[in-house]
PDB file of N, CA, C and O in Angstrom:
ATOM      1  N   UNK A   1       0.856  -1.175   0.000  1.00  0.00           N
ATOM      2  CA  UNK A   1       0.000   0.000   0.000  1.00  0.00           C
ATOM      3  C   UNK A   1       0.900   1.235   0.000  1.00  0.00           C
ATOM      4  O   UNK A   1       1.837   1.324   0.793  1.00  0.00           O
ATOM      5  N   UNK A   2       0.622   2.163  -0.868  1.00  0.00           N
ATOM      6  CA  UNK A   2       1.418   3.381  -0.966  1.00  0.00           C
ATOM      7  C   UNK A   2       0.826   4.485  -0.094  1.00  0.00           C
ATOM      8  O   UNK A   2      -0.281   4.360   0.429  1.00  0.00           O
ATOM      9  N   UNK A   3       1.592   5.569   0.050  1.00  0.00           N
ATOM     10  CA  UNK A   3       1.105   6.706   0.830  1.00  0.00           C
ATOM     11  C   UNK A   3      -0.166   7.272   0.216  1.00  0.00           C
ATOM     12  O   UNK A   3      -1.093   7.640   0.937  1.00  0.00           O
ATOM     13  N   UNK A   4      -0.217   7.346  -1.106  1.00  0.00           N
ATOM     14  CA  UNK A   4      -1.411   7.871  -1.783  1.00  0.00           C
ATOM     15  C   UNK A   4      -2.627   6.991  -1.497  1.00  0.00           C
ATOM     16  O   UNK A   4      -3.728   7.501  -1.289  1.00  0.00           O
ATOM     17  N   UNK A   5      -2.432   5.689  -1.486  1.00  0.00           N
ATOM     18  CA  UNK A   5      -3.541   4.771  -1.190  1.00  0.00           C
ATOM     19  C   UNK A   5      -3.998   4.922   0.261  1.00  0.00           C
ATOM     20  O   UNK A   5      -5.191   4.836   0.551  1.00  0.00           O
ATOM     21  N   UNK A   6      -3.061   5.145   1.157  1.00  0.00           N
ATOM     22  CA  UNK A   6      -3.421   5.368   2.566  1.00  0.00           C
ATOM     23  C   UNK A   6      -4.246   6.646   2.684  1.00  0.00           C
ATOM     24  O   UNK A   6      -5.270   6.669   3.366  1.00  0.00           O
ATOM     25  N   UNK A   7      -3.800   7.701   2.022  1.00  0.00           N
ATOM     26  CA  UNK A   7      -4.522   8.978   2.055  1.00  0.00           C
ATOM     27  C   UNK A   7      -5.930   8.793   1.496  1.00  0.00           C
ATOM     28  O   UNK A   7      -6.896   9.279   2.084  1.00  0.00           O
ATOM     29  N   UNK A   8      -6.057   8.095   0.370  1.00  0.00           N
ATOM     30  CA  UNK A   8      -7.379   7.863  -0.227  1.00  0.00           C
ATOM     31  C   UNK A   8      -8.283   7.086   0.714  1.00  0.00           C
ATOM     32  O   UNK A   8      -9.458   7.420   0.866  1.00  0.00           O
ATOM     33  N   UNK A   9      -7.741   6.051   1.348  1.00  0.00           N
ATOM     34  CA  UNK A   9      -8.542   5.222   2.261  1.00  0.00           C
ATOM     35  C   UNK A   9      -9.017   6.022   3.467  1.00  0.00           C
ATOM     36  O   UNK A   9     -10.183   5.933   3.850  1.00  0.00           O
ATOM     37  N   UNK A  10      -8.128   6.797   4.064  1.00  0.00           N
ATOM     38  CA  UNK A  10      -8.509   7.605   5.228  1.00  0.00           C
ATOM     39  C   UNK A  10      -9.539   8.655   4.822  1.00  0.00           C
ATOM     40  O   UNK A  10     -10.511   8.880   5.544  1.00  0.00           O
ATOM     41  N   UNK A  11      -9.336   9.296   3.680  1.00  0.00           N
ATOM     42  CA  UNK A  11     -10.292  10.310   3.212  1.00  0.00           C
ATOM     43  C   UNK A  11     -11.665   9.698   2.982  1.00  0.00           C
ATOM     44  O   UNK A  11     -12.685  10.303   3.312  1.00  0.00           O
ATOM     45  N   UNK A  12     -11.688   8.497   2.414  1.00  0.00           N
ATOM     46  CA  UNK A  12     -12.964   7.833   2.147  1.00  0.00           C
ATOM     47  C   UNK A  12     -13.664   7.441   3.449  1.00  0.00           C
ATOM     48  O   UNK A  12     -14.878   7.609   3.574  1.00  0.00           O
ATOM     49  N   UNK A  13     -12.904   6.920   4.422  1.00  0.00           N
ATOM     50  CA  UNK A  13     -13.496   6.469   5.680  1.00  0.00           C
ATOM     51  C   UNK A  13     -13.949   7.608   6.570  1.00  0.00           C
ATOM     52  O   UNK A  13     -14.938   7.472   7.291  1.00  0.00           O
ATOM     53  N   UNK A  14     -13.239   8.741   6.535  1.00  0.00           N
ATOM     54  CA  UNK A  14     -13.552   9.834   7.448  1.00  0.00           C
ATOM     55  C   UNK A  14     -14.368  10.951   6.814  1.00  0.00           C
ATOM     56  O   UNK A  14     -15.005  11.730   7.522  1.00  0.00           O
ATOM     57  N   UNK A  15     -14.355  11.036   5.480  1.00  0.00           N
ATOM     58  CA  UNK A  15     -15.070  12.111   4.804  1.00  0.00           C
ATOM     59  C   UNK A  15     -14.289  13.416   4.781  1.00  0.00           C
ATOM     60  O   UNK A  15     -14.828  14.454   4.398  1.00  0.00           O
ATOM     61  N   UNK A  16     -13.026  13.373   5.185  1.00  0.00           N
ATOM     62  CA  UNK A  16     -12.165  14.563   5.169  1.00  0.00           C
ATOM     63  C   UNK A  16     -11.525  14.660   3.788  1.00  0.00           C
ATOM     64  O   UNK A  16     -11.256  13.642   3.151  1.00  0.00           O
ATOM     65  N   UNK A  17     -11.284  15.886   3.328  1.00  0.00           N
ATOM     66  CA  UNK A  17     -10.690  16.086   2.011  1.00  0.00           C
ATOM     67  C   UNK A  17      -9.300  15.465   1.939  1.00  0.00           C
ATOM     68  O   UNK A  17      -8.560  15.437   2.923  1.00  0.00           O
ATOM     69  N   UNK A  18      -8.962  14.964   0.746  1.00  0.00           N
ATOM     70  CA  UNK A  18      -7.672  14.306   0.538  1.00  0.00           C
ATOM     71  C   UNK A  18      -6.490  15.229   0.847  1.00  0.00           C
ATOM     72  O   UNK A  18      -5.481  14.782   1.393  1.00  0.00           O
ATOM     73  N   UNK A  19      -6.611  16.504   0.501  1.00  0.00           N
ATOM     74  CA  UNK A  19      -5.518  17.448   0.738  1.00  0.00           C
ATOM     75  C   UNK A  19      -5.220  17.572   2.228  1.00  0.00           C
ATOM     76  O   UNK A  19      -4.059  17.632   2.634  1.00  0.00           O
ATOM     77  N   UNK A  20      -6.266  17.609   3.031  1.00  0.00           N
ATOM     78  CA  UNK A  20      -6.101  17.718   4.476  1.00  0.00           C
ATOM     79  C   UNK A  20      -5.488  16.451   5.047  1.00  0.00           C
ATOM     80  O   UNK A  20      -4.585  16.514   5.881  1.00  0.00           O
ATOM     81  N   UNK A  21      -5.976  15.304   4.601  1.00  0.00           N
ATOM     82  CA  UNK A  21      -5.442  14.026   5.069  1.00  0.00           C
ATOM     83  C   UNK A  21      -3.979  13.897   4.672  1.00  0.00           C
ATOM     84  O   UNK A  21      -3.155  13.444   5.466  1.00  0.00           O
ATOM     85  N   UNK A  22      -3.656  14.294   3.448  1.00  0.00           N
ATOM     86  CA  UNK A  22      -2.283  14.222   2.973  1.00  0.00           C
ATOM     87  C   UNK A  22      -1.362  15.091   3.837  1.00  0.00           C
ATOM     88  O   UNK A  22      -0.251  14.680   4.172  1.00  0.00           O
ATOM     89  N   UNK A  23      -1.822  16.274   4.190  1.00  0.00           N
ATOM     90  CA  UNK A  23      -1.040  17.172   5.049  1.00  0.00           C
ATOM     91  C   UNK A  23      -0.802  16.547   6.417  1.00  0.00           C
ATOM     92  O   UNK A  23       0.299  16.639   6.959  1.00  0.00           O
ATOM     93  N   UNK A  24      -1.820  15.918   6.972  1.00  0.00           N
ATOM     94  CA  UNK A  24      -1.695  15.277   8.284  1.00  0.00           C
ATOM     95  C   UNK A  24      -0.733  14.096   8.222  1.00  0.00           C
ATOM     96  O   UNK A  24       0.102  13.931   9.111  1.00  0.00           O
ATOM     97  N   UNK A  25      -0.841  13.279   7.191  1.00  0.00           N
ATOM     98  CA  UNK A  25       0.052  12.123   7.039  1.00  0.00           C
ATOM     99  C   UNK A  25       1.502  12.590   6.889  1.00  0.00           C
ATOM    100  O   UNK A  25       2.406  12.026   7.506  1.00  0.00           O
ATOM    101  N   UNK A  26       1.718  13.610   6.078  1.00  0.00           N
ATOM    102  CA  UNK A  26       3.064  14.169   5.894  1.00  0.00           C
ATOM    103  C   UNK A  26       3.607  14.718   7.214  1.00  0.00           C
ATOM    104  O   UNK A  26       4.773  14.499   7.544  1.00  0.00           O
ATOM    105  N   UNK A  27       2.770  15.428   7.969  1.00  0.00           N
ATOM    106  CA  UNK A  27       3.191  15.992   9.248  1.00  0.00           C
ATOM    107  C   UNK A  27       3.522  14.887  10.247  1.00  0.00           C
ATOM    108  O   UNK A  27       4.474  15.014  11.016  1.00  0.00           O
ATOM    109  N   UNK A  28       2.743  13.803  10.242  1.00  0.00           N
ATOM    110  CA  UNK A  28       3.017  12.665  11.126  1.00  0.00           C
ATOM    111  C   UNK A  28       4.381  12.060  10.800  1.00  0.00           C
ATOM    112  O   UNK A  28       5.190  11.825  11.698  1.00  0.00           O
ATOM    113  N   UNK A  29       4.634  11.808   9.522  1.00  0.00           N
ATOM    114  CA  UNK A  29       5.907  11.198   9.125  1.00  0.00           C
ATOM    115  C   UNK A  29       7.076  12.117   9.455  1.00  0.00           C
ATOM    116  O   UNK A  29       8.130  11.646   9.882  1.00  0.00           O
ATOM    117  N   UNK A  30       6.905  13.406   9.264  1.00  0.00           N
ATOM    118  CA  UNK A  30       7.966  14.362   9.578  1.00  0.00           C
ATOM    119  C   UNK A  30       8.227  14.397  11.087  1.00  0.00           C
ATOM    120  O   UNK A  30       9.376  14.497  11.518  1.00  0.00           O
ATOM    121  N   UNK A  31       7.172  14.314  11.878  1.00  0.00           N
ATOM    122  CA  UNK A  31       7.331  14.298  13.338  1.00  0.00           C
ATOM    123  C   UNK A  31       8.088  13.062  13.799  1.00  0.00           C
ATOM    124  O   UNK A  31       8.944  13.150  14.679  1.00  0.00           O
ATOM    125  N   UNK A  32       7.779  11.914  13.214  1.00  0.00           N
ATOM    126  CA  UNK A  32       8.476  10.676  13.565  1.00  0.00           C
ATOM    127  C   UNK A  32       9.956  10.788  13.194  1.00  0.00           C
ATOM    128  O   UNK A  32      10.827  10.439  13.990  1.00  0.00           O
ATOM    129  N   UNK A  33      10.236  11.278  11.978  1.00  0.00           N
ATOM    130  CA  UNK A  33      11.627  11.438  11.535  1.00  0.00           C
ATOM    131  C   UNK A  33      12.399  12.389  12.442  1.00  0.00           C
ATOM    132  O   UNK A  33      13.534  12.103  12.822  1.00  0.00           O
ATOM    133  N   UNK A  34      11.790  13.516  12.788  1.00  0.00           N
ATOM    134  CA  UNK A  34      12.466  14.493  13.640  1.00  0.00           C
ATOM    135  C   UNK A  34      12.731  13.938  15.031  1.00  0.00           C
ATOM    136  O   UNK A  34      13.795  14.173  15.605  1.00  0.00           O
ATOM    137  N   UNK A  35      11.776  13.210  15.568  1.00  0.00           N
ATOM    138  CA  UNK A  35      11.947  12.620  16.888  1.00  0.00           C
ATOM    139  C   UNK A  35      13.086  11.605  16.890  1.00  0.00           C
ATOM    140  O   UNK A  35      13.919  11.607  17.796  1.00  0.00           O
ATOM    141  N   UNK A  36      13.123  10.744  15.885  1.00  0.00           N
ATOM    142  CA  UNK A  36      14.189   9.745  15.803  1.00  0.00           C
ATOM    143  C   UNK A  36      15.541  10.404  15.557  1.00  0.00           C
ATOM    144  O   UNK A  36      16.555   9.931  16.070  1.00  0.00           O
ATOM    145  N   UNK A  37      15.575  11.482  14.786  1.00  0.00           N
ATOM    146  CA  UNK A  37      16.827  12.194  14.530  1.00  0.00           C
ATOM    147  C   UNK A  37      17.389  12.784  15.820  1.00  0.00           C
ATOM    148  O   UNK A  37      18.605  12.896  15.973  1.00  0.00           O
ATOM    149  N   UNK A  38      16.514  13.158  16.744  1.00  0.00           N
ATOM    150  CA  UNK A  38      16.945  13.690  18.039  1.00  0.00           C
ATOM    151  C   UNK A  38      17.291  12.588  19.031  1.00  0.00           C
ATOM    152  O   UNK A  38      17.768  12.867  20.132  1.00  0.00           O
ATOM    153  N   UNK A  39      17.052  11.328  18.642  1.00  0.00           N
ATOM    154  CA  UNK A  39      17.355  10.206  19.528  1.00  0.00           C
ATOM    155  C   UNK A  39      16.199   9.776  20.405  1.00  0.00           C
ATOM    156  O   UNK A  39      16.389   8.992  21.335  1.00  0.00           O
ATOM    157  N   UNK A  40      15.002  10.275  20.129  1.00  0.00           N
ATOM    158  CA  UNK A  40      13.823   9.938  20.930  1.00  0.00           C
ATOM    159  C   UNK A  40      12.944   8.933  20.199  1.00  0.00           C
ATOM    160  O   UNK A  40      12.538   9.189  19.065  1.00  0.00           O
ATOM    161  N   UNK A  41      12.640   7.800  20.820  1.00  0.00           N
ATOM    162  CA  UNK A  41      11.735   6.840  20.179  1.00  0.00           C
ATOM    163  C   UNK A  41      10.299   7.351  20.171  1.00  0.00           C
ATOM    164  O   UNK A  41       9.945   8.241  20.944  1.00  0.00           O
ATOM    165  N   UNK A  42       9.476   6.783  19.294  1.00  0.00           N
ATOM    166  CA  UNK A  42       8.063   7.148  19.189  1.00  0.00           C
ATOM    167  C   UNK A  42       7.246   5.905  19.521  1.00  0.00           C
ATOM    168  O   UNK A  42       7.385   4.875  18.862  1.00  0.00           O
ATOM    169  N   UNK A  43       6.388   5.998  20.551  1.00  0.00           N
ATOM    170  CA  UNK A  43       5.569   4.871  20.988  1.00  0.00           C
ATOM    171  C   UNK A  43       4.106   5.128  20.618  1.00  0.00           C
ATOM    172  O   UNK A  43       3.534   6.143  21.016  1.00  0.00           O
ATOM    173  N   UNK A  44       3.507   4.220  19.867  1.00  0.00           N
ATOM    174  CA  UNK A  44       2.096   4.301  19.508  1.00  0.00           C
ATOM    175  C   UNK A  44       1.407   3.068  20.080  1.00  0.00           C
ATOM    176  O   UNK A  44       1.460   1.984  19.498  1.00  0.00           O
ATOM    177  N   UNK A  45       0.769   3.249  21.215  1.00  0.00           N
ATOM    178  CA  UNK A  45       0.146   2.131  21.921  1.00  0.00           C
ATOM    179  C   UNK A  45      -0.842   1.398  21.020  1.00  0.00           C
ATOM    180  O   UNK A  45      -1.703   2.014  20.391  1.00  0.00           O
ATOM    181  N   UNK A  46      -0.706   0.074  20.966  1.00  0.00           N
ATOM    182  CA  UNK A  46      -1.579  -0.757  20.153  1.00  0.00           C
ATOM    183  C   UNK A  46      -1.132  -0.884  18.707  1.00  0.00           C
ATOM    184  O   UNK A  46      -1.697  -1.675  17.952  1.00  0.00           O
ATOM    185  N   UNK A  47      -0.118  -0.110  18.308  1.00  0.00           N
ATOM    186  CA  UNK A  47       0.385  -0.173  16.933  1.00  0.00           C
ATOM    187  C   UNK A  47       1.834  -0.630  16.912  1.00  0.00           C
ATOM    188  O   UNK A  47       2.167  -1.632  16.279  1.00  0.00           O
ATOM    189  N   UNK A  48       2.692   0.104  17.605  1.00  0.00           N
ATOM    190  CA  UNK A  48       4.097  -0.278  17.651  1.00  0.00           C
ATOM    191  C   UNK A  48       4.980   0.892  18.030  1.00  0.00           C
ATOM    192  O   UNK A  48       4.496   1.963  18.396  1.00  0.00           O
ATOM    193  N   UNK A  49       6.278   0.672  17.936  1.00  0.00           N
ATOM    194  CA  UNK A  49       7.254   1.690  18.316  1.00  0.00           C
ATOM    195  C   UNK A  49       8.264   1.897  17.196  1.00  0.00           C
ATOM    196  O   UNK A  49       8.745   0.945  16.582  1.00  0.00           O
ATOM    197  N   UNK A  50       8.567   3.151  16.951  1.00  0.00           N
ATOM    198  CA  UNK A  50       9.655   3.509  16.059  1.00  0.00           C
ATOM    199  C   UNK A  50      10.845   3.773  16.972  1.00  0.00           C
ATOM    200  O   UNK A  50      10.812   4.687  17.795  1.00  0.00           O
ATOM    201  N   UNK A  51      11.894   2.972  16.827  1.00  0.00           N
ATOM    202  CA  UNK A  51      13.035   3.060  17.725  1.00  0.00           C
ATOM    203  C   UNK A  51      14.320   3.220  16.918  1.00  0.00           C
ATOM    204  O   UNK A  51      14.324   3.096  15.693  1.00  0.00           O
ATOM    205  N   UNK A  52      15.405   3.498  17.630  1.00  0.00           N
ATOM    206  CA  UNK A  52      16.716   3.591  17.014  1.00  0.00           C
ATOM    207  C   UNK A  52      17.540   2.418  17.512  1.00  0.00           C
ATOM    208  O   UNK A  52      17.661   2.202  18.718  1.00  0.00           O
ATOM    209  N   UNK A  53      18.105   1.662  16.584  1.00  0.00           N
ATOM    210  CA  UNK A  53      18.973   0.542  16.937  1.00  0.00           C
ATOM    211  C   UNK A  53      20.415   0.936  16.638  1.00  0.00           C
ATOM    212  O   UNK A  53      20.707   1.551  15.612  1.00  0.00           O
ATOM    213  N   UNK A  54      21.297   0.576  17.541  1.00  0.00           N
ATOM    214  CA  UNK A  54      22.717   0.872  17.363  1.00  0.00           C
ATOM    215  C   UNK A  54      23.400  -0.352  16.767  1.00  0.00           C
ATOM    216  O   UNK A  54      23.258  -1.463  17.279  1.00  0.00           O
ATOM    217  N   UNK A  55      24.127  -0.146  15.702  1.00  0.00           N
ATOM    218  CA  UNK A  55      24.908  -1.211  15.075  1.00  0.00           C
ATOM    219  C   UNK A  55      26.375  -0.975  15.423  1.00  0.00           C
ATOM    220  O   UNK A  55      26.902   0.113  15.192  1.00  0.00           O
ATOM    221  N   UNK A  56      27.022  -1.972  15.966  1.00  0.00           N
ATOM    222  CA  UNK A  56      28.426  -1.864  16.353  1.00  0.00           C
ATOM    223  C   UNK A  56      29.331  -1.894  15.123  1.00  0.00           C
ATOM    224  O   UNK A  56      28.926  -2.329  14.046  1.00  0.00           O
ATOM    225  N   UNK A  57      30.546  -1.427  15.306  1.00  0.00           N
ATOM    226  CA  UNK A  57      31.530  -1.489  14.226  1.00  0.00           C
ATOM    227  C   UNK A  57      31.809  -2.948  13.899  1.00  0.00           C
ATOM    228  O   UNK A  57      31.857  -3.794  14.792  1.00  0.00           O
ATOM    229  N   UNK A  58      31.992  -3.238  12.617  1.00  0.00           N
ATOM    230  CA  UNK A  58      32.269  -4.619  12.236  1.00  0.00           C
ATOM    231  C   UNK A  58      33.156  -4.661  10.998  1.00  0.00           C
ATOM    232  O   UNK A  58      33.260  -3.690  10.248  1.00  0.00           O
ATOM    233  N   UNK A  59      33.785  -5.801  10.808  1.00  0.00           N
ATOM    234  CA  UNK A  59      34.629  -6.012   9.634  1.00  0.00           C
ATOM    235  C   UNK A  59      33.796  -6.715   8.572  1.00  0.00           C
ATOM    236  O   UNK A  59      33.005  -7.611   8.868  1.00  0.00           O
ATOM    237  N   UNK A  60      33.990  -6.288   7.331  1.00  0.00           N
ATOM    238  CA  UNK A  60      33.269  -6.893   6.209  1.00  0.00           C
ATOM    239  C   UNK A  60      34.273  -7.193   5.103  1.00  0.00           C
ATOM    240  O   UNK A  60      35.372  -6.640   5.075  1.00  0.00           O
ATOM    241  N   UNK A  61      33.879  -8.074   4.197  1.00  0.00           N
ATOM    242  CA  UNK A  61      34.771  -8.446   3.099  1.00  0.00           C
ATOM    243  C   UNK A  61      34.170  -8.037   1.764  1.00  0.00           C
ATOM    244  O   UNK A  61      32.977  -8.214   1.516  1.00  0.00           O
ATOM    245  N   UNK A  62      35.024  -7.488   0.913  1.00  0.00           N
ATOM    246  CA  UNK A  62      34.658  -7.219  -0.472  1.00  0.00           C
ATOM    247  C   UNK A  62      35.135  -8.430  -1.267  1.00  0.00           C
ATOM    248  O   UNK A  62      36.331  -8.572  -1.522  1.00  0.00           O
ATOM    249  N   UNK A  63      34.225  -9.289  -1.655  1.00  0.00           N
ATOM    250  CA  UNK A  63      34.572 -10.559  -2.288  1.00  0.00           C
ATOM    251  C   UNK A  63      35.247 -10.354  -3.637  1.00  0.00           C
ATOM    252  O   UNK A  63      36.169 -11.095  -3.979  1.00  0.00           O
ATOM    253  N   UNK A  64      34.810  -9.371  -4.407  1.00  0.00           N
ATOM    254  CA  UNK A  64      35.386  -9.172  -5.741  1.00  0.00           C
ATOM    255  C   UNK A  64      36.841  -8.724  -5.698  1.00  0.00           C
ATOM    256  O   UNK A  64      37.641  -9.133  -6.539  1.00  0.00           O
ATOM    257  N   UNK A  65      37.192  -7.882  -4.717  1.00  0.00           N
ATOM    258  CA  UNK A  65      38.566  -7.392  -4.600  1.00  0.00           C
ATOM    259  C   UNK A  65      39.381  -8.171  -3.567  1.00  0.00           C
ATOM    260  O   UNK A  65      40.587  -7.964  -3.428  1.00  0.00           O
ATOM    261  N   UNK A  66      38.709  -9.064  -2.849  1.00  0.00           N
ATOM    262  CA  UNK A  66      39.338  -9.875  -1.799  1.00  0.00           C
ATOM    263  C   UNK A  66      40.032  -8.991  -0.761  1.00  0.00           C
ATOM    264  O   UNK A  66      41.180  -9.232  -0.387  1.00  0.00           O
ATOM    265  N   UNK A  67      39.308  -7.957  -0.305  1.00  0.00           N
ATOM    266  CA  UNK A  67      39.840  -7.069   0.711  1.00  0.00           C
ATOM    267  C   UNK A  67      38.888  -7.013   1.902  1.00  0.00           C
ATOM    268  O   UNK A  67      37.707  -7.346   1.803  1.00  0.00           O
ATOM    269  N   UNK A  68      39.440  -6.585   3.015  1.00  0.00           N
ATOM    270  CA  UNK A  68      38.635  -6.414   4.220  1.00  0.00           C
ATOM    271  C   UNK A  68      38.442  -4.926   4.464  1.00  0.00           C
ATOM    272  O   UNK A  68      39.366  -4.133   4.283  1.00  0.00           O
ATOM    273  N   UNK A  69      37.239  -4.552   4.875  1.00  0.00           N
ATOM    274  CA  UNK A  69      36.967  -3.158   5.196  1.00  0.00           C
ATOM    275  C   UNK A  69      36.227  -3.093   6.517  1.00  0.00           C
ATOM    276  O   UNK A  69      35.619  -4.072   6.949  1.00  0.00           O
ATOM    277  N   UNK A  70      36.280  -1.953   7.147  1.00  0.00           N
ATOM    278  CA  UNK A  70      35.603  -1.758   8.420  1.00  0.00           C
ATOM    279  C   UNK A  70      34.365  -0.906   8.197  1.00  0.00           C
ATOM    280  O   UNK A  70      34.426   0.166   7.596  1.00  0.00           O
ATOM    281  N   UNK A  71      33.253  -1.401   8.688  1.00  0.00           N
ATOM    282  CA  UNK A  71      32.006  -0.635   8.644  1.00  0.00           C
ATOM    283  C   UNK A  71      31.876   0.026  10.014  1.00  0.00           C
ATOM    284  O   UNK A  71      31.802  -0.673  11.025  1.00  0.00           O
ATOM    285  N   UNK A  72      31.847   1.356  10.068  1.00  0.00           N
ATOM    286  CA  UNK A  72      31.804   2.042  11.362  1.00  0.00           C
ATOM    287  C   UNK A  72      30.483   1.817  12.097  1.00  0.00           C
ATOM    288  O   UNK A  72      29.476   1.445  11.496  1.00  0.00           O
ATOM    289  N   UNK A  73      30.509   2.050  13.399  1.00  0.00           N
ATOM    290  CA  UNK A  73      29.291   1.961  14.205  1.00  0.00           C
ATOM    291  C   UNK A  73      28.307   3.021  13.726  1.00  0.00           C
ATOM    292  O   UNK A  73      28.707   4.126  13.361  1.00  0.00           O
ATOM    293  N   UNK A  74      27.019   2.684  13.728  1.00  0.00           N
ATOM    294  CA  UNK A  74      26.011   3.625  13.266  1.00  0.00           C
ATOM    295  C   UNK A  74      24.656   3.271  13.865  1.00  0.00           C
ATOM    296  O   UNK A  74      24.459   2.180  14.400  1.00  0.00           O
ATOM    297  N   UNK A  75      23.735   4.210  13.765  1.00  0.00           N
ATOM    298  CA  UNK A  75      22.363   4.009  14.236  1.00  0.00           C
ATOM    299  C   UNK A  75      21.449   3.855  13.037  1.00  0.00           C
ATOM    300  O   UNK A  75      21.651   4.492  12.004  1.00  0.00           O
ATOM    301  N   UNK A  76      20.426   2.991  13.183  1.00  0.00           N
ATOM    302  CA  UNK A  76      19.441   2.827  12.125  1.00  0.00           C
ATOM    303  C   UNK A  76      18.037   2.897  12.727  1.00  0.00           C
ATOM    304  O   UNK A  76      17.834   2.454  13.858  1.00  0.00           O
ATOM    305  N   UNK A  77      17.069   3.440  11.997  1.00  0.00           N
ATOM    306  CA  UNK A  77      15.694   3.435  12.492  1.00  0.00           C
ATOM    307  C   UNK A  77      15.097   2.043  12.335  1.00  0.00           C
ATOM    308  O   UNK A  77      15.433   1.308  11.405  1.00  0.00           O
ATOM    309  N   UNK A  78      14.210   1.694  13.257  1.00  0.00           N
ATOM    310  CA  UNK A  78      13.557   0.386  13.203  1.00  0.00           C
ATOM    311  C   UNK A  78      12.124   0.523  13.713  1.00  0.00           C
ATOM    312  O   UNK A  78      11.793   1.463  14.436  1.00  0.00           O
ATOM    313  N   UNK A  79      11.294  -0.419  13.327  1.00  0.00           N
ATOM    314  CA  UNK A  79       9.907  -0.456  13.793  1.00  0.00           C
ATOM    315  C   UNK A  79       9.688  -1.766  14.515  1.00  0.00           C
ATOM    316  O   UNK A  79      10.015  -2.832  13.994  1.00  0.00           O
ATOM    317  N   UNK A  80       9.136  -1.690  15.708  1.00  0.00           N
ATOM    318  CA  UNK A  80       8.813  -2.883  16.476  1.00  0.00           C
ATOM    319  C   UNK A  80       7.298  -2.897  16.677  1.00  0.00           C
ATOM    320  O   UNK A  80       6.772  -2.066  17.418  1.00  0.00           O
ATOM    321  N   UNK A  81       6.585  -3.825  16.030  1.00  0.00           N
ATOM    322  CA  UNK A  81       5.126  -3.839  16.153  1.00  0.00           C
ATOM    323  C   UNK A  81       4.669  -4.277  17.544  1.00  0.00           C
ATOM    324  O   UNK A  81       5.343  -5.056  18.218  1.00  0.00           O
ATOM    325  N   UNK A  82       3.516  -3.762  17.957  1.00  0.00           N
ATOM    326  CA  UNK A  82       2.922  -4.137  19.236  1.00  0.00           C
ATOM    327  C   UNK A  82       2.344  -5.547  19.128  1.00  0.00           C
ATOM    328  O   UNK A  82       2.072  -6.033  18.031  1.00  0.00           O
ATOM    329  N   UNK A  83       2.161  -6.190  20.267  1.00  0.00           N
ATOM    330  CA  UNK A  83       1.629  -7.553  20.278  1.00  0.00           C
ATOM    331  C   UNK A  83       0.241  -7.617  19.643  1.00  0.00           C
ATOM    332  O   UNK A  83      -0.079  -8.581  18.948  1.00  0.00           O
ATOM    333  N   UNK A  84      -0.578  -6.600  19.877  1.00  0.00           N
ATOM    334  CA  UNK A  84      -1.922  -6.550  19.288  1.00  0.00           C
ATOM    335  C   UNK A  84      -1.818  -6.482  17.770  1.00  0.00           C
ATOM    336  O   UNK A  84      -2.585  -7.134  17.061  1.00  0.00           O
ATOM    337  N   UNK A  85      -0.881  -5.703  17.276  1.00  0.00           N
ATOM    338  CA  UNK A  85      -0.642  -5.562  15.839  1.00  0.00           C
ATOM    339  C   UNK A  85      -0.237  -6.895  15.241  1.00  0.00           C
ATOM    340  O   UNK A  85      -0.764  -7.298  14.204  1.00  0.00           O
ATOM    341  N   UNK A  86       0.692  -7.579  15.882  1.00  0.00           N
ATOM    342  CA  UNK A  86       1.190  -8.864  15.386  1.00  0.00           C
ATOM    343  C   UNK A  86       0.080  -9.901  15.368  1.00  0.00           C
ATOM    344  O   UNK A  86      -0.050 -10.665  14.412  1.00  0.00           O
ATOM    345  N   UNK A  87      -0.718  -9.927  16.426  1.00  0.00           N
ATOM    346  CA  UNK A  87      -1.796 -10.928  16.495  1.00  0.00           C
ATOM    347  C   UNK A  87      -2.874 -10.669  15.439  1.00  0.00           C
ATOM    348  O   UNK A  87      -3.530 -11.606  14.986  1.00  0.00           O
ATOM    349  N   UNK A  88      -3.059  -9.413  15.046  1.00  0.00           N
ATOM    350  CA  UNK A  88      -4.038  -9.075  14.014  1.00  0.00           C
ATOM    351  C   UNK A  88      -3.560  -9.533  12.642  1.00  0.00           C
ATOM    352  O   UNK A  88      -4.364  -9.968  11.818  1.00  0.00           O
ATOM    353  N   UNK A  89      -2.266  -9.439  12.394  1.00  0.00           N
ATOM    354  CA  UNK A  89      -1.701  -9.799  11.089  1.00  0.00           C
ATOM    355  C   UNK A  89      -1.638 -11.303  10.911  1.00  0.00           C
ATOM    356  O   UNK A  89      -1.783 -11.795   9.792  1.00  0.00           O
ATOM    357  N   UNK A  90      -1.427 -12.041  11.983  1.00  0.00           N
ATOM    358  CA  UNK A  90      -1.286 -13.496  11.878  1.00  0.00           C
ATOM    359  C   UNK A  90      -2.453 -14.168  11.250  1.00  0.00           C
ATOM    360  O   UNK A  90      -2.457 -15.391  11.105  1.00  0.00           O
TER     361      UNK A  90
END
């Protein structure tokens, strides 16, 4: 499902104009991104959590050149679904 399809579905279910729904969806995504960029997780009870996972430094191999390289430690965004969410999808 794409963002446009989500906007259409919400607009149809709520009767709110697509432009307004699109603005709200964009603002929600921007808020989540900004919060994670500051290092703060986002918890949505009954849906899940947007968290930051830390990846440690590690050695990797470039098979084509037969060399070893170091991948530095870094943070990545992740989503952890709530138990209710998981049970609904099953």
